[in-house]
Every structure is written in C-alpha cells, then in structure tokens.
N, CA, C and O atoms as a GROMACS GRO file, in nm:
protein
  596
    1UNK      N    1  10.006   3.201  -1.057
    1UNK     CA    2  10.029   3.109  -0.950
    1UNK      C    3   9.941   2.985  -0.959
    1UNK      O    4   9.985   2.875  -0.925
    2UNK      N    5   9.821   3.002  -1.005
    2UNK     CA    6   9.730   2.889  -1.016
    2UNK      C    7   9.712   2.853  -1.162
    2UNK      O    8   9.704   2.940  -1.249
    3UNK      N    9   9.704   2.727  -1.187
    3UNK     CA   10   9.675   2.684  -1.324
    3UNK      C   11   9.529   2.708  -1.355
    3UNK      O   12   9.442   2.692  -1.270
    4UNK      N   13   9.504   2.747  -1.475
    4UNK     CA   14   9.368   2.772  -1.518
    4UNK      C   15   9.327   2.660  -1.613
    4UNK      O   16   9.399   2.628  -1.708
    5UNK      N   17   9.211   2.602  -1.588
    5UNK     CA   18   9.165   2.495  -1.676
    5UNK      C   19   9.113   2.554  -1.805
    5UNK      O   20   9.106   2.676  -1.820
    6UNK      N   21   9.077   2.469  -1.898
    6UNK     CA   22   9.028   2.515  -2.028
    6UNK      C   23   8.899   2.595  -2.015
    6UNK      O   24   8.867   2.677  -2.101
    7UNK      N   25   8.826   2.571  -1.909
    7UNK     CA   26   8.700   2.644  -1.890
    7UNK      C   27   8.723   2.779  -1.823
    7UNK      O   28   8.628   2.856  -1.806
    8UNK      N   29   8.846   2.809  -1.786
    8UNK     CA   30   8.876   2.937  -1.724
    8UNK      C   31   8.864   2.935  -1.573
    8UNK      O   32   8.881   3.039  -1.509
    9UNK      N   33   8.836   2.818  -1.513
    9UNK     CA   34   8.825   2.808  -1.368
    9UNK      C   35   8.961   2.774  -1.307
    9UNK      O   36   9.043   2.707  -1.370
   10UNK      N   37   8.982   2.821  -1.188
   10UNK     CA   38   9.109   2.792  -1.121
   10UNK      C   39   9.106   2.652  -1.062
   10UNK      O   40   9.005   2.608  -1.008
   11UNK      N   41   9.217   2.584  -1.074
   11UNK     CA   42   9.233   2.453  -1.012
   11UNK      C   43   9.307   2.472  -0.881
   11UNK      O   44   9.371   2.575  -0.860
   12UNK      N   45   9.299   2.376  -0.794
   12UNK     CA   46   9.366   2.385  -0.665
   12UNK      C   47   9.510   2.340  -0.667
   12UNK      O   48   9.567   2.319  -0.559
   13UNK      N   49   9.572   2.322  -0.780
   13UNK     CA   50   9.709   2.276  -0.789
   13UNK      C   51   9.800   2.397  -0.805
   13UNK      O   52   9.784   2.475  -0.898
   14UNK      N   53   9.894   2.412  -0.713
   14UNK     CA   54   9.985   2.526  -0.719
   14UNK      C   55  10.091   2.500  -0.824
   14UNK      O   56  10.143   2.390  -0.836
   15UNK      N   57  10.122   2.603  -0.899
   15UNK     CA   58  10.224   2.593  -1.002
   15UNK      C   59  10.343   2.678  -0.960
   15UNK      O   60  10.328   2.796  -0.927
   16UNK      N   61  10.460   2.617  -0.962
   16UNK     CA   62  10.582   2.689  -0.925
   16UNK      C   63  10.659   2.717  -1.052
   16UNK      O   64  10.700   2.625  -1.123
   17UNK      N   65  10.678   2.845  -1.080
   17UNK     CA   66  10.740   2.886  -1.206
   17UNK      C   67  10.892   2.874  -1.204
   17UNK      O   68  10.952   2.841  -1.306
   18UNK      N   69  10.954   2.901  -1.090
   18UNK     CA   70  11.100   2.909  -1.090
   18UNK      C   71  11.155   2.859  -0.957
   18UNK      O   72  11.081   2.844  -0.860
   19UNK      N   73  11.286   2.835  -0.954
   19UNK     CA   74  11.348   2.796  -0.826
   19UNK      C   75  11.334   2.906  -0.720
   19UNK      O   76  11.326   2.876  -0.601
   20UNK      N   77  11.332   3.031  -0.762
   20UNK     CA   78  11.315   3.140  -0.666
   20UNK      C   79  11.178   3.132  -0.599
   20UNK      O   80  11.164   3.158  -0.479
   21UNK      N   81  11.077   3.097  -0.679
   21UNK     CA   82  10.942   3.082  -0.623
   21UNK      C   83  10.938   2.966  -0.523
   21UNK      O   84  10.873   2.976  -0.419
   22UNK      N   85  11.008   2.858  -0.555
   22UNK     CA   86  11.015   2.745  -0.463
   22UNK      C   87  11.082   2.787  -0.332
   22UNK      O   88  11.034   2.752  -0.224
   23UNK      N   89  11.192   2.860  -0.340
   23UNK     CA   90  11.261   2.906  -0.220
   23UNK      C   91  11.175   3.002  -0.139
   23UNK      O   92  11.174   2.997  -0.016
   24UNK      N   93  11.101   3.089  -0.207
   24UNK     CA   94  11.014   3.183  -0.137
   24UNK      C   95  10.907   3.108  -0.059
   24UNK      O   96  10.875   3.143   0.055
   25UNK      N   97  10.851   3.005  -0.120
   25UNK     CA   98  10.748   2.927  -0.051
   25UNK      C   99  10.806   2.845   0.063
   25UNK      O  100  10.743   2.828   0.167
   26UNK      N  101  10.926   2.793   0.043
   26UNK     CA  102  10.990   2.716   0.149
   26UNK      C  103  11.027   2.806   0.266
   26UNK      O  104  11.025   2.762   0.381
   27UNK      N  105  11.061   2.931   0.238
   27UNK     CA  106  11.096   3.024   0.345
   27UNK      C  107  10.978   3.055   0.436
   27UNK      O  108  10.997   3.098   0.550
   28UNK      N  109  10.857   3.033   0.388
   28UNK     CA  110  10.741   3.052   0.473
   28UNK      C  111  10.739   2.953   0.589
   28UNK      O  112  10.684   2.982   0.695
   29UNK      N  113  10.798   2.836   0.569
   29UNK     CA  114  10.800   2.731   0.672
   29UNK      C  115  10.924   2.735   0.759
   29UNK      O  116  10.935   2.658   0.854
   30UNK      N  117  11.018   2.822   0.729
   30UNK     CA  118  11.142   2.828   0.805
   30UNK      C  119  11.119   2.855   0.954
   30UNK      O  120  11.181   2.786   1.036
   31UNK      N  121  11.035   2.950   0.994
   31UNK     CA  122  11.015   2.970   1.139
   31UNK      C  123  10.959   2.846   1.210
   31UNK      O  124  10.996   2.818   1.324
   32UNK      N  125  10.873   2.773   1.143
   32UNK     CA  126  10.817   2.652   1.204
   32UNK      C  127  10.926   2.547   1.221
   32UNK      O  128  10.934   2.481   1.325
   33UNK      N  129  11.011   2.531   1.120
   33UNK     CA  130  11.120   2.435   1.129
   33UNK      C  131  11.220   2.475   1.237
   33UNK      O  132  11.269   2.390   1.311
   34UNK      N  133  11.251   2.604   1.246
   34UNK     CA  134  11.344   2.651   1.350
   34UNK      C  135  11.285   2.626   1.489
   34UNK      O  136  11.356   2.581   1.578
   35UNK      N  137  11.158   2.656   1.507
   35UNK     CA  138  11.093   2.633   1.636
   35UNK      C  139  11.093   2.485   1.671
   35UNK      O  140  11.118   2.449   1.786
   36UNK      N  141  11.066   2.399   1.574
   36UNK     CA  142  11.071   2.254   1.598
   36UNK      C  143  11.210   2.208   1.636
   36UNK      O  144  11.226   2.123   1.724
   37UNK      N  145  11.312   2.263   1.568
   37UNK     CA  146  11.451   2.226   1.600
   37UNK      C  147  11.488   2.272   1.740
   37UNK      O  148  11.554   2.199   1.814
   38UNK      N  149  11.448   2.393   1.777
   38UNK     CA  150  11.477   2.443   1.911
   38UNK      C  151  11.408   2.356   2.017
   38UNK      O  152  11.468   2.325   2.120
   39UNK      N  153  11.284   2.318   1.991
   39UNK     CA  154  11.212   2.232   2.086
   39UNK      C  155  11.280   2.096   2.100
   39UNK      O  156  11.292   2.044   2.211
   40UNK      N  157  11.324   2.039   1.989
   40UNK     CA  158  11.392   1.909   1.994
   40UNK      C  159  11.524   1.918   2.068
   40UNK      O  160  11.556   1.832   2.150
   41UNK      N  161  11.601   2.024   2.042
   41UNK     CA  162  11.729   2.042   2.112
   41UNK      C  163  11.705   2.062   2.261
   41UNK      O  164  11.778   2.007   2.344
   42UNK      N  165  11.603   2.139   2.296
   42UNK     CA  166  11.572   2.161   2.438
   42UNK      C  167  11.531   2.030   2.506
   42UNK      O  168  11.576   2.002   2.617
   43UNK      N  169  11.446   1.951   2.439
   43UNK     CA  170  11.401   1.825   2.499
   43UNK      C  171  11.517   1.728   2.518
   43UNK      O  172  11.534   1.671   2.626
   44UNK      N  173  11.596   1.709   2.413
   44UNK     CA  174  11.709   1.616   2.422
   44UNK      C  175  11.812   1.668   2.522
   44UNK      O  176  11.868   1.591   2.600
   45UNK      N  177  11.837   1.798   2.519
   45UNK     CA  178  11.932   1.857   2.613
   45UNK      C  179  11.888   1.843   2.758
   45UNK      O  180  11.970   1.813   2.845
   46UNK      N  181  11.761   1.864   2.785
   46UNK     CA  182  11.710   1.852   2.922
   46UNK      C  183  11.725   1.709   2.974
   46UNK      O  184  11.768   1.688   3.087
   47UNK      N  185  11.690   1.613   2.891
   47UNK     CA  186  11.704   1.473   2.932
   47UNK      C  187  11.851   1.438   2.951
   47UNK      O  188  11.887   1.370   3.046
   48UNK      N  189  11.936   1.485   2.859
   48UNK     CA  190  12.080   1.457   2.870
   48UNK      C  191  12.141   1.517   2.995
   48UNK      O  192  12.219   1.451   3.063
   49UNK      N  193  12.108   1.641   3.024
   49UNK     CA  194  12.161   1.706   3.145
   49UNK      C  195  12.110   1.635   3.270
   49UNK      O  196  12.185   1.618   3.366
   50UNK      N  197  11.984   1.595   3.270
   50UNK     CA  198  11.930   1.523   3.386
   50UNK      C  199  12.002   1.391   3.407
   50UNK      O  200  12.028   1.351   3.520
   51UNK      N  201  12.034   1.323   3.298
   51UNK     CA  202  12.108   1.197   3.310
   51UNK      C  203  12.251   1.220   3.359
   51UNK      O  204  12.305   1.138   3.434
   52UNK      N  205  12.311   1.329   3.317
   52UNK     CA  206  12.450   1.356   3.356
   52UNK      C  207  12.463   1.402   3.501
   52UNK      O  208  12.551   1.354   3.573
   53UNK      N  209  12.378   1.493   3.544
   53UNK     CA  210  12.396   1.551   3.678
   53UNK      C  211  12.295   1.500   3.779
   53UNK      O  212  12.301   1.538   3.896
   54UNK      N  213  12.204   1.414   3.738
   54UNK     CA  214  12.102   1.362   3.830
   54UNK      C  215  12.159   1.261   3.927
   54UNK      O  216  12.270   1.211   3.908
   55UNK      N  217  12.083   1.232   4.033
   55UNK     CA  218  12.130   1.134   4.131
   55UNK      C  219  12.138   0.994   4.072
   55UNK      O  220  12.055   0.955   3.990
   56UNK      N  221  12.238   0.922   4.114
   56UNK     CA  222  12.257   0.786   4.062
   56UNK      C  223  12.200   0.681   4.159
   56UNK      O  224  12.172   0.568   4.119
   57UNK      N  225  12.184   0.719   4.285
   57UNK     CA  226  12.130   0.626   4.384
   57UNK      C  227  11.986   0.665   4.416
   57UNK      O  228  11.957   0.780   4.445
   58UNK      N  229  11.900   0.568   4.409
   58UNK     CA  230  11.759   0.593   4.437
   58UNK      C  231  11.720   0.518   4.563
   58UNK      O  232  11.761   0.405   4.586
   59UNK      N  233  11.639   0.584   4.645
   59UNK     CA  234  11.586   0.516   4.763
   59UNK      C  235  11.441   0.477   4.736
   59UNK      O  236  11.388   0.501   4.627
   60UNK      N  237  11.379   0.417   4.834
   60UNK     CA  238  11.243   0.367   4.816
   60UNK      C  239  11.144   0.480   4.786
   60UNK      O  240  11.053   0.463   4.704
   61UNK      N  241  11.162   0.593   4.850
   61UNK     CA  242  11.069   0.705   4.830
   61UNK      C  243  11.078   0.761   4.688
   61UNK      O  244  10.976   0.801   4.630
   62UNK      N  245  11.197   0.763   4.632
   62UNK     CA  246  11.212   0.816   4.496
   62UNK      C  247  11.161   0.721   4.390
   62UNK      O  248  11.134   0.763   4.277
   63UNK      N  249  11.148   0.595   4.423
   63UNK     CA  250  11.099   0.497   4.326
   63UNK      C  251  10.948   0.478   4.333
   63UNK      O  252  10.892   0.399   4.257
   64UNK      N  253  10.881   0.549   4.423
   64UNK     CA  254  10.736   0.538   4.435
   64UNK      C  255  10.667   0.600   4.315
   64UNK      O  256  10.710   0.703   4.263
   65UNK      N  257  10.560   0.536   4.270
   65UNK     CA  258  10.486   0.586   4.155
   65UNK      C  259  10.391   0.699   4.192
   65UNK      O  260  10.362   0.785   4.108
   66UNK      N  261  10.343   0.701   4.315
   66UNK     CA  262  10.243   0.799   4.355
   66UNK      C  263  10.295   0.881   4.471
   66UNK      O  264  10.365   0.830   4.559
   67UNK      N  265  10.262   1.007   4.471
   67UNK     CA  266  10.293   1.095   4.584
   67UNK      C  267  10.161   1.141   4.643
   67UNK      O  268  10.123   1.257   4.628
   68UNK      N  269  10.091   1.050   4.710
   68UNK     CA  270   9.956   1.080   4.754
   68UNK      C  271   9.945   1.096   4.904
   68UNK      O  272   9.838   1.130   4.955
   69UNK      N  273  10.053   1.071   4.977
   69UNK     CA  274  10.047   1.085   5.121
   69UNK      C  275  10.014   0.958   5.195
   69UNK      O  276  10.013   0.957   5.318
   70UNK      N  277   9.986   0.850   5.124
   70UNK     CA  278   9.958   0.722   5.188
   70UNK      C  279  10.085   0.639   5.187
   70UNK      O  280  10.157   0.636   5.087
   71UNK      N  281  10.111   0.574   5.296
   71UNK     CA  282  10.227   0.486   5.301
   71UNK      C  283  10.209   0.373   5.200
   71UNK      O  284  10.102   0.312   5.196
   72UNK      N  285  10.310   0.345   5.121
   72UNK     CA  286  10.296   0.238   5.022
   72UNK      C  287  10.283   0.102   5.089
   72UNK      O  288  10.345   0.076   5.192
   73UNK      N  289  10.202   0.017   5.029
   73UNK     CA  290  10.182  -0.117   5.082
   73UNK      C  291  10.268  -0.214   5.003
   73UNK      O  292  10.279  -0.204   4.881
   74UNK      N  293  10.327  -0.305   5.073
   74UNK     CA  294  10.412  -0.404   5.009
   74UNK      C  295  10.325  -0.514   4.951
   74UNK      O  296  10.250  -0.576   5.026
   75UNK      N  297  10.330  -0.542   4.819
   75UNK     CA  298  10.247  -0.647   4.761
   75UNK      C  299  10.280  -0.785   4.815
   75UNK      O  300  10.198  -0.876   4.807
   76UNK      N  301  10.400  -0.801   4.871
   76UNK     CA  302  10.436  -0.931   4.928
   76UNK      C  303  10.371  -0.952   5.064
   76UNK      O  304  10.367  -1.065   5.114
   77UNK      N  305  10.319  -0.846   5.124
   77UNK     CA  306  10.252  -0.856   5.252
   77UNK      C  307  10.123  -0.936   5.234
   77UNK      O  308  10.044  -0.904   5.145
   78UNK      N  309  10.098  -1.039   5.316
   78UNK     CA  310   9.977  -1.121   5.299
   78UNK      C  311   9.848  -1.042   5.315
   78UNK      O  312   9.749  -1.074   5.249
   79UNK      N  313   9.846  -0.940   5.400
   79UNK     CA  314   9.723  -0.861   5.418
   79UNK      C  315   9.690  -0.783   5.291
   79UNK      O  316   9.573  -0.772   5.254
   80UNK      N  317   9.790  -0.730   5.226
   80UNK     CA  318   9.767  -0.655   5.102
   80UNK      C  319   9.730  -0.751   4.990
   80UNK      O  320   9.640  -0.722   4.911
   81UNK      N  321   9.796  -0.864   4.983
   81UNK     CA  322   9.767  -0.962   4.877
   81UNK      C  323   9.627  -1.018   4.892
   81UNK      O  324   9.561  -1.046   4.792
   82UNK      N  325   9.580  -1.034   5.017
   82UNK     CA  326   9.446  -1.090   5.039
   82UNK      C  327   9.338  -0.991   4.999
   82UNK      O  328   9.237  -1.031   4.941
   83UNK      N  329   9.356  -0.865   5.030
   83UNK     CA  330   9.252  -0.766   4.997
   83UNK      C  331   9.263  -0.717   4.854
   83UNK      O  332   9.162  -0.682   4.793
   84UNK      N  333   9.383  -0.713   4.801
   84UNK     CA  334   9.402  -0.664   4.665
   84UNK      C  335   9.389  -0.514   4.652
   84UNK      O  336   9.382  -0.462   4.541
   85UNK      N  337   9.385  -0.442   4.764
   85UNK     CA  338   9.368  -0.297   4.761
   85UNK      C  339   9.503  -0.228   4.772
   85UNK      O  340   9.587  -0.266   4.853
   86UNK      N  341   9.521  -0.129   4.691
   86UNK     CA  342   9.643  -0.050   4.700
   86UNK      C  343   9.612   0.093   4.740
   86UNK      O  344   9.678   0.149   4.828
   87UNK      N  345   9.512   0.153   4.677
   87UNK     CA  346   9.474   0.290   4.709
   87UNK      C  347   9.323   0.298   4.718
   87UNK      O  348   9.253   0.225   4.648
   88UNK      N  349   9.272   0.386   4.803
   88UNK     CA  350   9.127   0.402   4.810
   88UNK      C  351   9.070   0.451   4.676
   88UNK      O  352   9.138   0.520   4.599
   89UNK      N  353   8.948   0.415   4.650
   89UNK     CA  354   8.883   0.451   4.524
   89UNK      C  355   8.863   0.601   4.513
   89UNK      O  356   8.845   0.652   4.402
   90UNK      N  357   8.867   0.674   4.622
   90UNK     CA  358   8.850   0.819   4.618
   90UNK      C  359   8.956   0.887   4.533
   90UNK      O  360   8.930   0.989   4.469
   91UNK      N  361   9.076   0.830   4.531
   91UNK     CA  362   9.182   0.888   4.448
   91UNK      C  363   9.144   0.880   4.300
   91UNK      O  364   9.165   0.974   4.224
   92UNK      N  365   9.089   0.767   4.261
   92UNK     CA  366   9.052   0.749   4.121
   92UNK      C  367   8.933   0.837   4.085
   92UNK      O  368   8.926   0.891   3.975
   93UNK      N  369   8.838   0.851   4.178
   93UNK     CA  370   8.724   0.938   4.153
   93UNK      C  371   8.769   1.083   4.138
   93UNK      O  372   8.720   1.155   4.050
   94UNK      N  373   8.862   1.125   4.223
   94UNK     CA  374   8.915   1.261   4.211
   94UNK      C  375   8.987   1.280   4.079
   94UNK      O  376   8.973   1.384   4.015
   95UNK      N  377   9.062   1.180   4.037
   95UNK     CA  378   9.132   1.189   3.908
   95UNK      C  379   9.032   1.196   3.793
   95UNK      O  380   9.053   1.273   3.699
   96UNK      N  381   8.926   1.118   3.798
   96UNK     CA  382   8.826   1.122   3.691
   96UNK      C  383   8.754   1.256   3.687
   96UNK      O  384   8.727   1.308   3.579
   97UNK      N  385   8.723   1.312   3.803
   97UNK     CA  386   8.660   1.445   3.805
   97UNK      C  387   8.753   1.551   3.748
   97UNK      O  388   8.708   1.642   3.679
   98UNK      N  389   8.880   1.538   3.777
   98UNK     CA  390   8.978   1.631   3.722
   98UNK      C  391   8.982   1.620   3.570
   98UNK      O  392   8.990   1.722   3.501
   99UNK      N  393   8.978   1.499   3.517
   99UNK     CA  394   8.981   1.479   3.372
   99UNK      C  395   8.854   1.537   3.308
   99UNK      O  396   8.861   1.600   3.203
  100UNK      N  397   8.739   1.515   3.371
  100UNK     CA  398   8.615   1.571   3.317
  100UNK      C  399   8.622   1.724   3.317
  100UNK      O  400   8.580   1.787   3.220
  101UNK      N  401   8.676   1.782   3.422
  101UNK     CA  402   8.690   1.928   3.427
  101UNK      C  403   8.785   1.976   3.318
  101UNK      O  404   8.758   2.077   3.254
  102UNK      N  405   8.894   1.904   3.295
  102UNK     CA  406   8.987   1.942   3.188
  102UNK      C  407   8.920   1.936   3.051
  102UNK      O  408   8.939   2.026   2.969
  103UNK      N  409   8.843   1.832   3.027
  103UNK     CA  410   8.774   1.820   2.898
  103UNK      C  411   8.674   1.933   2.882
  103UNK      O  412   8.656   1.986   2.772
  104UNK      N  413   8.608   1.968   2.990
  104UNK     CA  414   8.514   2.080   2.985
  104UNK      C  415   8.585   2.209   2.944
  104UNK      O  416   8.534   2.284   2.861
  105UNK      N  417   8.700   2.234   3.001
  105UNK     CA  418   8.776   2.355   2.967
  105UNK      C  419   8.827   2.349   2.824
  105UNK      O  420   8.830   2.450   2.755
  106UNK      N  421   8.867   2.230   2.778
  106UNK     CA  422   8.915   2.216   2.640
  106UNK      C  423   8.805   2.252   2.541
  106UNK      O  424   8.834   2.310   2.436
  107UNK      N  425   8.681   2.220   2.572
  107UNK     CA  426   8.571   2.257   2.483
  107UNK      C  427   8.527   2.402   2.504
  107UNK      O  428   8.486   2.469   2.409
  108UNK      N  429   8.535   2.449   2.626
  108UNK     CA  430   8.484   2.582   2.657
  108UNK      C  431   8.573   2.694   2.606
  108UNK      O  432   8.522   2.796   2.560
  109UNK      N  433   8.703   2.678   2.614
  109UNK     CA  434   8.794   2.786   2.575
  109UNK      C  435   8.784   2.823   2.427
  109UNK      O  436   8.767   2.941   2.396
  110UNK      N  437   8.792   2.728   2.333
  110UNK     CA  438   8.779   2.768   2.192
  110UNK      C  439   8.642   2.828   2.160
  110UNK      O  440   8.630   2.919   2.078
  111UNK      N  441   8.539   2.776   2.226
  111UNK     CA  442   8.406   2.832   2.204
  111UNK      C  443   8.402   2.978   2.250
  111UNK      O  444   8.345   3.063   2.182
  112UNK      N  445   8.463   3.008   2.365
  112UNK     CA  446   8.463   3.145   2.415
  112UNK      C  447   8.543   3.237   2.325
  112UNK      O  448   8.507   3.354   2.308
  113UNK      N  449   8.650   3.187   2.267
  113UNK     CA  450   8.732   3.270   2.179
  113UNK      C  451   8.656   3.304   2.051
  113UNK      O  452   8.664   3.417   2.002
  114UNK      N  453   8.584   3.206   1.997
  114UNK     CA  454   8.515   3.227   1.869
  114UNK      C  455   8.366   3.252   1.887
  114UNK      O  456   8.288   3.229   1.794
  115UNK      N  457   8.324   3.297   2.003
  115UNK     CA  458   8.182   3.313   2.033
  115UNK      C  459   8.111   3.405   1.935
  115UNK      O  460   8.000   3.375   1.892
  116UNK      N  461   8.172   3.517   1.900
  116UNK     CA  462   8.106   3.616   1.813
  116UNK      C  463   8.074   3.560   1.676
  116UNK      O  464   7.972   3.596   1.617
  117UNK      N  465   8.160   3.475   1.623
  117UNK     CA  466   8.140   3.427   1.486
  117UNK      C  467   8.058   3.298   1.479
  117UNK      O  468   8.022   3.256   1.369
  118UNK      N  469   8.029   3.234   1.591
  118UNK     CA  470   7.962   3.105   1.587
  118UNK      C  471   7.810   3.114   1.581
  118UNK      O  472   7.746   3.032   1.516
  119UNK      N  473   7.753   3.210   1.646
  119UNK     CA  474   7.610   3.228   1.637
  119UNK      C  475   7.532   3.158   1.747
  119UNK      O  476   7.588   3.105   1.842
  120UNK      N  477   7.399   3.158   1.729
  120UNK     CA  478   7.307   3.107   1.830
  120UNK      C  479   7.316   2.956   1.845
  120UNK      O  480   7.304   2.904   1.956
  121UNK      N  481   7.338   2.884   1.736
  121UNK     CA  482   7.345   2.737   1.743
  121UNK      C  483   7.457   2.692   1.836
  121UNK      O  484   7.437   2.601   1.917
  122UNK      N  485   7.572   2.754   1.825
  122UNK     CA  486   7.685   2.717   1.911
  122UNK      C  487   7.656   2.752   2.056
  122UNK      O  488   7.698   2.680   2.147
  123UNK      N  489   7.585   2.861   2.080
  123UNK     CA  490   7.548   2.898   2.216
  123UNK      C  491   7.458   2.792   2.277
  123UNK      O  492   7.478   2.752   2.392
  124UNK      N  493   7.359   2.747   2.202
  124UNK     CA  494   7.268   2.643   2.252
  124UNK      C  495   7.344   2.513   2.277
  124UNK      O  496   7.323   2.447   2.378
  125UNK      N  497   7.433   2.477   2.185
  125UNK     CA  498   7.512   2.355   2.202
  125UNK      C  499   7.599   2.363   2.327
  125UNK      O  500   7.607   2.266   2.403
  126UNK      N  501   7.663   2.476   2.350
  126UNK     CA  502   7.750   2.490   2.467
  126UNK      C  503   7.668   2.492   2.595
  126UNK      O  504   7.711   2.435   2.695
  127UNK      N  505   7.553   2.555   2.593
  127UNK     CA  506   7.467   2.554   2.711
  127UNK      C  507   7.421   2.412   2.743
  127UNK      O  508   7.416   2.374   2.860
  128UNK      N  509   7.387   2.336   2.641
  128UNK     CA  510   7.349   2.196   2.662
  128UNK      C  511   7.465   2.116   2.721
  128UNK      O  512   7.445   2.036   2.813
  129UNK      N  513   7.584   2.136   2.668
  129UNK     CA  514   7.703   2.069   2.720
  129UNK      C  515   7.727   2.106   2.866
  129UNK      O  516   7.755   2.019   2.949
  130UNK      N  517   7.715   2.235   2.898
  130UNK     CA  518   7.737   2.280   3.035
  130UNK      C  519   7.631   2.224   3.130
  130UNK      O  520   7.661   2.192   3.245
  131UNK      N  521   7.507   2.212   3.084
  131UNK     CA  522   7.402   2.154   3.167
  131UNK      C  523   7.433   2.008   3.197
  131UNK      O  524   7.417   1.963   3.311
  132UNK      N  525   7.476   1.934   3.097
  132UNK     CA  526   7.510   1.792   3.118
  132UNK      C  527   7.625   1.779   3.218
  132UNK      O  528   7.619   1.695   3.308
  133UNK      N  529   7.728   1.860   3.203
  133UNK     CA  530   7.841   1.855   3.297
  133UNK      C  531   7.796   1.897   3.436
  133UNK      O  532   7.838   1.837   3.535
  134UNK      N  533   7.712   1.999   3.446
  134UNK     CA  534   7.663   2.043   3.576
  134UNK      C  535   7.580   1.935   3.644
  134UNK      O  536   7.592   1.913   3.764
  135UNK      N  537   7.496   1.866   3.567
  135UNK     CA  538   7.416   1.757   3.623
  135UNK      C  539   7.507   1.645   3.672
  135UNK      O  540   7.482   1.586   3.778
  136UNK      N  541   7.611   1.616   3.597
  136UNK     CA  542   7.705   1.511   3.639
  136UNK      C  543   7.777   1.551   3.768
  136UNK      O  544   7.790   1.468   3.858
  137UNK      N  545   7.823   1.675   3.778
  137UNK     CA  546   7.889   1.721   3.900
  137UNK      C  547   7.791   1.721   4.018
  137UNK      O  548   7.829   1.685   4.129
  138UNK      N  549   7.668   1.760   3.995
  138UNK     CA  550   7.567   1.759   4.101
  138UNK      C  551   7.541   1.617   4.148
  138UNK      O  552   7.526   1.593   4.268
  139UNK      N  553   7.535   1.523   4.056
  139UNK     CA  554   7.516   1.383   4.092
  139UNK      C  555   7.630   1.333   4.179
  139UNK      O  556   7.606   1.269   4.282
  140UNK      N  557   7.752   1.362   4.140
  140UNK     CA  558   7.869   1.319   4.219
  140UNK      C  559   7.867   1.386   4.356
  140UNK      O  560   7.897   1.321   4.457
  141UNK      N  561   7.831   1.512   4.362
  141UNK     CA  562   7.826   1.584   4.488
  141UNK      C  563   7.720   1.524   4.581
  141UNK      O  564   7.745   1.505   4.700
  142UNK      N  565   7.600   1.496   4.526
  142UNK     CA  566   7.491   1.439   4.606
  142UNK      C  567   7.525   1.299   4.657
  142UNK      O  568   7.485   1.262   4.768
  143UNK      N  569   7.598   1.223   4.577
  143UNK     CA  570   7.637   1.087   4.617
  143UNK      C  571   7.753   1.087   4.716
  143UNK      O  572   7.791   0.981   4.766
  144UNK      N  573   7.809   1.203   4.746
  144UNK     CA  574   7.918   1.212   4.842
  144UNK      C  575   8.055   1.188   4.783
  144UNK      O  576   8.150   1.159   4.855
  145UNK      N  577   8.066   1.200   4.653
  145UNK     CA  578   8.193   1.176   4.588
  145UNK      C  579   8.298   1.281   4.615
  145UNK      O  580   8.417   1.257   4.596
  146UNK      N  581   8.255   1.398   4.659
  146UNK     CA  582   8.350   1.505   4.689
  146UNK      C  583   8.384   1.513   4.838
  146UNK      O  584   8.465   1.596   4.878
  147UNK      N  585   8.322   1.428   4.919
  147UNK     CA  586   8.351   1.422   5.063
  147UNK      C  587   8.473   1.333   5.085
  147UNK      O  588   8.478   1.222   5.034
  148UNK      N  589   8.568   1.382   5.160
  148UNK     CA  590   8.691   1.306   5.184
  148UNK      C  591   8.694   1.264   5.330
  148UNK      O  592   8.769   1.318   5.411
  149UNK      N  593   8.611   1.166   5.364
  149UNK     CA  594   8.601   1.120   5.504
  149UNK      C  595   8.696   1.008   5.531
  149UNK      O  596   8.701   0.957   5.643
   0.00000   0.00000   0.00000
C-alpha cells in the first residue's frame, strides 16, 4: 500500500495498485457523500416547501427584525431620529453575555470529553480560563449588568 524509498523507509504517498483498490477507497467516503446529499436535499426541500405553502401577505409584525417585546419605533418619527435610539443597551449586553457563555461551553465541552488524555497542563489551562470568565461575570454582575430595571 505504501511506497518504500530506496532506504527502506515508508513514504506518505499512497499507491493504488488496481481499479478495485480505488473503488474500495472511494467506498469509504460513500456514507459521508450520502449524508451530505441528504442534508442538501432536506435544506433545499425545506426552503422550497416554505416558499410554496408559506404566507404571501406580510403584516408589520411579521416584518419586524426583533421579537423583544418593545414596540418598534418608526425612524421617520422626529423623536426617534433626534435621539438615535432604537433599543436599550441592555439587550446588547445580554446578547454579549450569551455569546461569552456559548464560547465558554465550546471550549469546556471538548476539554471535558478528552480530560483523561490531556493531563495536568490542560487542567491548569482550563482552570485559568474559567477563572478569567468568572472574574468577567463577577465584574458584570457587580456593575449591575444583570439587573433589568
């Protein structure tokens, strides 16, 4: 399967002896290709069905970008145009905290899965990361960022 150099060491170049060997190797990727095709058909089909049977008339509520419970402000209104405010900053702070929490979980989950094989260095690194995130959350909490007054 592997070419051997003149020194007797294996090279990293795969050698395919016959068309049967090529087909055998290609068959290893067949489940991945089938899964990709199923995902593509599902995505295109879902969008197509939504376009076919979905509502054709939209009202103001359905065209809103945010579902936050605040009445939308008309940008043509002079009071809104003068202040330039659309939503309170608390919404953005909440969104940023949610993103930080998501990033924390993205780092924490693989570490927890591979904890046994990573060793002490990874434990110290993760503890340092968790301390930094905890300090950041404590800072936001102390500053009143989690109070919704």
